[in-house]
N, C-alpha and C positions, 0 to 999 in steps of 0.2 A: 276355875274350870270353865271352858267355853260353853255357852248356851248351846245345847244340842240342836236347837231349832235354827241356829244360824249356820249356814253353809260356809265352810272354808273354801276360799277361792284359790285354786292351785295353779302355779306356773310349773309346767313339767318340762325340764330341760333334759333332752334325750329321750323324747317320747316314742321313737321308732325302735329303740334298743330293747334288750332283754328286761331291764328293770322298768323302762318306760311302759312297755306293753302290759306288764304285770301290774303296774300302778293303775293303769286304765281299767284293768279287771277289777281292782279294789274300788275305784271311783264308780264304775258301772254297777257294782253290788251295793253301793251306799249312796244312792242318788240324793237322799235327804241330808247327808252329812257334807258332801263335797260338790263343787262344780269346777270345771276346767276353764281357767281364765286365759291361759297361754299354752300353746304347744310349740316346742322347738325340736326340729329334726335335723339331721346332718344332710343326707343326700337321697334318702328313700322317699321321693316325692309321692309316689303311689300310695304308700301306707300313711304318710302325713295327711294327704287329702282325705283318705277314708276316715282317719281319726277325727279330723276337723269336721267333716260332714255329720259324724255321729255326735260329737260332744259340743259342737257349736261354741268354740272358744271366741273370746273377744279379738285375739290376734294369734297368728302363727308366724314362725320364723323358720325358713329353710337355709341352713348354713351355706350350702352349695349354691352359689349365685347363678350358675347355669340352669338350675331348675326353677328359678323365680317365676318366669312366665307361665310355666306349666301349673304351678300351684296357684298363682294369682288368678289365671283364667278359670280354674275349677272352683275357686272359693269366692270370687267377686260377686256373683249373683246372690250369694248367701250373707253378704254384708260382713264377711269376716276379713279383717285387715291382714295383709300379708307383707312380710319384710324378709330380706335376705342378707347373708353375709355375716362374718364373724363379729363385726362391730354391732350388728343388730342383735346378735345373740347376747352380747354383753349389755346392751342398753335396755332390752325389753323387760328385764327384771325391775326396772325403775317404776314401772306402772303402780300408781296408788292403789288400784283395785286388787292387787295381789296380797294374799295373806300368808301363803307358804310357798316357798320355792323348793321343788324337788330336784336336787342336783344329781343328775344321772348321766351326764355327758362322760364318756369313758376317757380316762387318762388325763395327761397334763392339759389338754384342751379344755377341760371343765373348770380350770382355776379361775380364769379372769371373770366369768360370768357369776361365779360364786362369790368372789370377792366384792363385786359391785353390788350384788344382792345384800351382802352384809352391810356395806356402806349405806345402803338405803333402808336399812333396818328391817329387812325381811328374815323371818325365821326360816331356817334351813333344814329340810329333810335331807341328810347327806348320804348318798349312795356313791359319790365320787371319793374313794379313799385317797386318791393322788393328791386332792386338794390339801389335806393335812400332812400328807408324806412330803410333798414338795415344799410347802410354806406353813408348816404347822404353827411356828411361833408368831408369824404375821397374822394368820387367820384367827388364832386364839385371841390375840390382842385386840384385833378389829371387832371380833364378836363380843368381847367384854366392853369395849368403849361404846358400842352401839346397842348394848343390852339385847343382843340377838341370841337365841337359843339354837343350838345345833342338835338335831335329833338324828341319831345314827340309824342308817337303814341296813348296813351289813348285818347279816343275821348274828354274827358273833358280838358285835358292839351293841346291837339292839338287846341281845341277851344280858350283857353286863348292865346296860341302862335299866332294864326291867328289874334285874336283881338288886340295883341300888335304890329302887323306889322305896321311900320311907326310911332309908338308911343314910341320908345325906350327911348327918352329923357323926356317923360312925366311921372309924378309920379302916381303911383297906390294908390288909397285909400284902395280898397279891391278887391278881386276876389270872385266870387260866383260859386261854383262848383254845378252842378245840379246832382240829384240822382233820379232814376226812382221810388225808394221806394221798388222795388223788388216784388216778389209774395205775400208778407205779409203786404203790406202797409195798414194801418188802423186797423190792428189786435191788440189785447191786449195780455198781457202776459199769460193769461189763455189759449188763442188759441195756442200761440207759444209753450207752454209747451208740447203740444202733436203732433206737426207737424212731418212728416217723410221726409226723404231725397227726395223721389219722388215728394213731394210737393215743396220743396225748389229748386229743379232742374228745375222747370217750370218758367223760367223768362218770363215776359209778353212782353218784347220788344227785347231783345238781345239774339243772339245764341252764346254761349260761352262754354269754357271747364268747367268741373264739379267744379274745385276748385274756379274759379272766380265767378261762378254762386252761390255757397254757400255763398261766401264772399258778394255778392251783396244782397242776401236774408237777411243776418245778419247785413248789413250796414258796415261791416268791410272794404269792398272794398272802400267805400267812405272815411273811416278813413285812410286807406293807401294812398288814393289819396291826402288827406289833407297834409300828411307828404311829399309826393313826390312834391306836389306844393310848399311847403315851400323851397325846395332846387332848384327846377327848376327856379323859379321866385324870389328867394331871398327875401322872405316875412316873416313877423312875423305871429305866429298862430292867432293872433287877426285880421289879415288882410285876413283871409280865412274863408268864410262862406259857409255853405251847405244849399241848398234848395231842397225840393222834388218837382219834375216836372214829373208827371206820364207819359206824352206822349213822353218824350226823344227826343224832336225836338230841344229845345234850349240846346245846349251841354254844355255851361258855359258862364260866363259874366265876364267883367272887369269893375269896377267902378273907374274913374280917380278922381283926387283931386278937379276938378271943379264940380263933381257930375254927369258928363255925364257917361252913361253906354253903352258898346258895347257888342254885343252878337254874337255868331255864331250859325246858325241854319242849320239843315239838317236832312235827315231821319236817323233812327238808323242803320247805316251800317259802319263797321269798315274799309271798303276798302278805303273811302275817307281820313281819318286820316293817314292810312298807306301810301297812295300815295302821300299825301302832305309832309310827313316826308322824304320819299325817294326822291322825286323830288325837294324839296325845294332848291332854292327860286322860282322854276317855278311851275305853275299850269298847269296841263295836261288835255287835253280834254279826256273825258271818256263817256261811255254809261251807267253809273250807274243810277238807278232810281232817278227821281227828286222829290223834295218836292212840293206839291200842297196845297196851303192855304185853298182851298175849301174843302178839305178832313179833315181838322183840324180846325173846326170853333172856338174851344176853346182850349187855352193853359193855363194850371192851375199850380199854385205853392203853396206850403204849408211848413211849417217848419218841420224839422225832429223830431222824438220823442226819444231823447236819454234815457228817463226814461224806454222805452220799448225795444229799440235797443241799448244796453249799449255799443256795441263795438265802436261805433262812439266816445263816450266820452272817452273810454279807449285810443283810438288813440290820441285824443287831450291831454290827461294826459301824455301819453308817450312822445309826442312831447315837451310839456312844461317842462318835467324833463330833457329831452335831453340825452346826453351821449349815453350809449348802450341800453337805454330803448326801443326805436323803434325796435332795433334788437331783443330784447326779446319778444316784442309784436308779431313780425312777426313769430318768431319760434314757440311760443305757439299756435298762430293761425293756422299755418300749421299742427300742431299736432292734434289739436282739430277738424279741418275740416276733416282730414283723418279718425278720430275716428267717427265722425258723419256720414260720408259716409259708414262706416263699421258697422253702428247701435250699436256703443259701448257707445254713449253718446247722451243726448238730446239736442235739439236746444238751449235752454236757458243756459244749462250747459256750453256751449262753452265759453260764456262770463265770467262765474264764474271761469273757469280754467284759462283763460287768466289773469284775475284780480289777482288770487292768485299767478301765476307764476311771474307777475310783482312785487308783494310785496316780493317774496322770493328770486329772483335772485340777484346776486351781482351787484351793481351799479358802473359803471366806467364812470367818468366825461368826460375824453378825450380819448376815445378808439383808439388804433391802429389796423391795420388790423388783427393781431393775436388775439387781445381782441374780435373782432366781431366773429371770428371763435369759440372761447372758450365760448363767451356769447350765440351764437346760440346753441352749443352743451349742455350747462348747462340748457338753457331754455327748450330744447326739453326733457331733462331728468326729469325736474320738472314737466312739463305739462303731460308727459307720465305716471308719478307716480300718478298724480292726476286724470287722466282718469281712 
């Protein structure tokens, strides 16, 4: 257990996004436990500058090179190093002063920096599920070779991780990932055929970025989490079940081989799993809102409907086929979500394009890193043409 008097130095990749800003809330509340060593943002220079002026990191990176001078001019008087570009995002994690890398860059874009952090033996607080979806076998192998721990930040995987504390020697029969059902729970395909992005972006329980909110509405988010769980917890697809739980209080469950089930409960607030990942193995006192059973007299559960929300089944299919197929699934999904947000494609057509892309893309049984890069590019071309 880490000495609580020693601050963990955090590199926050994706600091201007939803997870990143909430992570800074956690760090702000625990100044004796954490300090910000590196901030990495995409293109929101204004927010990145504000964060840097407050937290005084050693260095910041702005991925959008056109914003470099703006950020540099603002931070140079404060002796904060400023870098720009995708290559700098990858390289910054090599700094010896970093203890934990919070990987919160959305989508495939977060893969390269996370892999480099693992190669340089940095423990990872993993909020970027696509890293394990795209290249789960490679990431898992590298983490093992470099003795790197992957601490899950997704609320569902954090719940599984917390349920397994003290149970490492006991065999898992299955895990149960809970899903809110999103804004369209209970709706049929006739309804979904006409939904607009404004409806899909209204999540009933969680406040998230646009991409993950659409994924939640289509249940692709849960499909990606199934694939992520397979690698995080070394399970077979048959050991991973999904159940719809509209209240989002039970974050996930583990069933052991004796039939006993453990669950982790809490309000739908990402700050708790972020804090748990950053502080592990310690639990830090905080002032986050507490769950009150009297306000939730009923917790309900129901099966998902893959006949209506086909993305969940597509994810299971990609996982079953293995190889580069989860990478293809993820790339196609990123293309169709962007197209849906731009009103270029209907809600149900997203699944159709993903399914067609999976059938058309070249299948590679045992992909190397370069194969993932090429598969991602090929899948994006196929999906874009189908849109």
